[in-house]
C-alpha positions, 0 to 999 in steps of 0.5 A: 500500500502506497502512502500519499503525502499531501503538501503541508499548508500551515495557517498562521494566526491573523492578525499576524505580527512578527519582528523584522530583525535589525529593522528595515534597510534598503534592499530588504524584502518582506514576503507574505503569502496567503488567500483572500477570504471569499467575502473579504472587505479588506486586508492590510499590511503594516510596517510599524515603528515604536510610535506609529506605522511607517507604511500602511498598505490596505486593499479595500474590496468594497471600494476596489482600491488599495490605500497607502498611508503613514500613521504618526503622532497619533494621526493618519497622514493628510495625503492618503494614496489611492491610485493604481490597480487593485491586484487582489481578488476575493477567494484567490491566492496572493504573494506580496513582496514589499521591497524597501529602497533608499527612498520608497517602498516597491510593492509586488503582487504575484510578481507584478509591481503594483505600487510605490510609496515614498518614505514619510518615516525615514528612520528605516532601522527603527521600522521593526514590526510587520503586521498582517491582518484582515479577511485573509488566511496567511500561509507564509511570511518572511519578515 
């Protein structure tokens, strides 16, 4: 009798938080993989520092838009970026890569560059926590 091995998919707890060892630096890539829930309203990826969120990346399915912003001094930035494509679909797998460069983030979804976001919080080494949340199942993260 032959044994059949199924691939192992581990679901990570959502909301998910992980330390970014050594903080961010140019050339650092953060990767998250999972599946958007079929009835999803939104999902989000946040890069935190001690006093706020340096980069907030939030696909909103009800508005069919991806919002980007920064949370500092207890409030959201005045300019919320909403341009560009909606690369996520309800019920589908995704692979997100957030690449940190000297002056901005580049976001890739399923291998396609979808958004850039200029650093508003520039002390990259102090950005040391990744948070992923919302209506999704998370199967892999490399902070």
